[in-house]
N, C-alpha and C positions, 0 to 999 in steps of 0.2 A: 646482397641480402645477408643477413646474419646466420651464420651456421651454427648448428647445435654445439659445435666445439669451440664456441667463441671464447669461452674462458682461457682457452690454450692457444689462441690465434695471436697474431701480431699486435692486435688492437685490445689485448687483455687489459692492459694497464688503464687505458682510457675508460673502457666498459666498467672496470672495477671501481673506479672513482665515481662514475654515475651511479652505480649501484649502491655504494656506500653512502652517497648524498641522499638519494632516494629513500633508503632504508630508515636513515635517521628522521627525515621529514615525515615518513608515514608512521612511525613509531610515536612521534610527537602529536601528529593529528589525531591517531586513532587511540591514544593514551594507553599503549601497551608497552611491555618492556622489550619484547622481541617479535619478530614477524615469524609466522609458521612458514612451512614449506609452500611455496606457491609456483604458479605457472610462470615460465620465462616468457617474456613478450619482446617484440620488436616494434618500435615507434618511429616512423619517419614522416617526413612531409610529402603529401601527394597533391594532384592537381586540385581536388575538392578540400583540401584540409589535411589533418593528421590521419595517417594510415597505420594500422597496428595488427599484428597477427599472433596467435600463441604459438610457441615453439616446441616446448616439450615440458613434462613435468621433471623437475630436478630431484635430486636426491635430498633427503631430509637435511634441513638446515641452510639449503641454498636459498637464494633470494632472487630479486628482479635483475634481468639483464636488458638494458634498453640501449639501442644504438642509433647513430645518425641524429643526435640531438643538436640542434644548431640554436644558438643563443638568441638569434634574431627573431625566431618564432616561437620558441618554446620556453615556458617559464616553469619553476617549479611546481606551481599550483596546477598547471594544466597537466603535468606529467602525473601528479597524484590523482587528478580527475580521471584521466584516461585508465590508469590502472585500477581504480576502485570501480570504475563503471563496467570494465570488461573482464573482470576475474569473477567467474561463477562460484564463488563459495559462500556458504551461508552466513559466516561471521561478517562479511561485508554487506549482504543484501539485507534488506529489511521486509518483513512480513506485513502486508496491508490487506484491509478489507474495504470492498466497493460495494455500497448500497445505492440501487437505482430506484428513482422514484418515477411512478406512473407508467410502467411498462406492463405489457400483457393484462391489461385490465378493460373487461367489456369488449374484447374483440379489437381493441385499438393499440397501436404502438407495439406490434407483436415481434419479439426477439426470441427465437428457441434458445435455450440455455446452452445447447451444444454449440451453436453459431456464436453465442457471446463468448464462451470460453476460446473458441478459436480466433475470434477477434482480438480478445486480450492477449492471447499468445503472439498474434501478428505484431502487436505493438512492443514486443520484447519483454513481456512479463513471463515469469517462470512459476512452474508449479501450480497452475491455474486450476481452481476448482469452483465450480458454481453449486448453488443451493436453492431449490424450488424456484417457481416461475415469477416470484414477486421481483426477482432481480437481485442476487446477492453472490458475491464472487470473493475468493481469497487468492492471494498470489504473493509472489516475492517480487520486489523491485530493486533495482540497482540505482541506489542514491539518487531518487527522485522525490521532490517534494509532493505532499498531498495536493497542493494547489496545481502543480504541473501535471500530476497524474489525472486529476479531475478534469482538466481541460483537454488533454490528450484523448482520454477515453470517450468523452462527450462528443468530441470533435469527429473521432473515428466512427462512432455510431451513427452521427449525422450523415457522414459521407455515404454510408452503406444503407441506411434505412430511411434517409430523407426526413428525420425528425431528430432533434437534439433533447435528450433526456438530461435531467438533473442528476448528477452522481455525487454521492458523498463519500470520500475516501479517508478512512481512519487508519493510524497505526495499530499494531498488535497491542501495545501497551495502553494506548488511548482506548481502544475498544474494551479491553479487559478492564480497565478502571470503570466503565460504564456498568459492568456486572458486579464489580466489588464495592460500587457506591450505591447499590439498590437501596433506597430508604424503606422499602417494604418487603423485607425477606419472608414475612408470613404469607405473602400472596404467591410465592414461587410455587407452592404445592398445587395451584390451580393456574398454570401458566398461561392459558388463554384470557385470564382477566387482567393481566398485568402487561402493559404495552410501554415501549420506549419510544419516544420521538426524538430523532436524531435532527438537530437544528444546524442550519447553514452558519448561523452566527447568533450572537447574544441578542436576545429581544429587549425591548424596552422594560425598564424598571417596573412600570405599572402593569405589566402583563400579567403577574401572578393575582393581582386583585380581580381583573377582568375574567380570569380563568377561574377564580374561587366563585364569583358570581353566577357562573353558568353550570357549574358541577352539581351533581345530586349530592344529597346528604350522606350517602354512604360511599361516595367516591372521594379518592385521595390523590393528590397530586404533589409533586415536588419538582421544582426547577432547579437543575443543576447548571454545569458548565456545558453550554450548547447542547443540552439534553433535557427532556422533559419525561418523567415517569408518571404514568396514569394508571391507578388501580380502579377498575370498574367491575365490581362484583356481579353486576346484573349483565355484563357483557358490553362490549363497545358499540355493538350494533343499537343499543338503546341509549347510549351516552350522547347527550347534546354537546358536551365538551368535546368528545372525540370528533364530532363532525365539524365543530367550529374552531378546533384547536389551531390550525394553520393560520386562519384569518385573525384570530386573538393574538397569535403569537407575532404575526407581522413578518414573519421570515419563511424562507423555503424550508419544509420538513419532510421527512419519510418516516414512517412508523413501523415497528415490528413488535410481534408479540414476544413474551419472555422465552417461550419454547424455541423460536426461531433465533433469538440473539444467542441463546445457549448452545444450539447447533452450530451457528456460524463460529462462535468462539472455539468449539471443538475443532472445527475444520481448519481455522486460522492456527491453531496450536499444532495440528498435525503439519500443516504446510511449513511452519517455521522449523520444525524438526527434521523434515524431509530433504533429501539432497535434491538438486535441480532435476526436473523430469518433465513429463509430458502433461498436457491439460486433461482434465477429467470433469465429468458431470455427475452430480448426485440428486 
């Protein structure tokens, strides 16, 4: 096994060459001038694939030390993937928001938020925090796409609770763009009248006309990129459009009022700034 004093061992020259090559690859991929001080890793081939472990925190300016690299099973891209996935540092991780559709409604599909936070943490997600019973969670993820996270989270819930919820996963920037693009800023002062519908995919081009035909005269709608804004001054409970939105859109949706959207954004920003820690429930 690689010792902590590997840089002074007899294999120092080999390790140094690997470090230099990996450092160059990472700086190019991450588009940065130089790497910060990071954890030293050892990567080797095990019975079930690659095995890695953290060694120690090096002094400032130190980089990666990776041993037992064998060209017949290890590629530069795989090295980079292993390092990116397993270093728990905020500039490599990305902050995500998961919105659950159809849980904890009318006594059906019950998932306590404390249990949901624990489930997400079991999936290897970090800084998990949930918000209210409609099913909202923020967390840090290690280089996983929204599509993969959606699949993993939905499958994990299905295994534990015997039903498969629809999950919408958005990145912090994407979710923030929903707030920044609000076409009805004057409605923000009464946040329970402004609703955001998150869409699984883009609806048909004729959808807007169908929505316009159903809405009340005092209601306003705007269809953005995979998101629908609805301002219903009389409340969504009295809105025919709100009740028929999913059918008219023709795609899976989940809706949140403006107050909830803003609170989720606050939690996501806190998650993004925080160091990796334990799960929490709000």
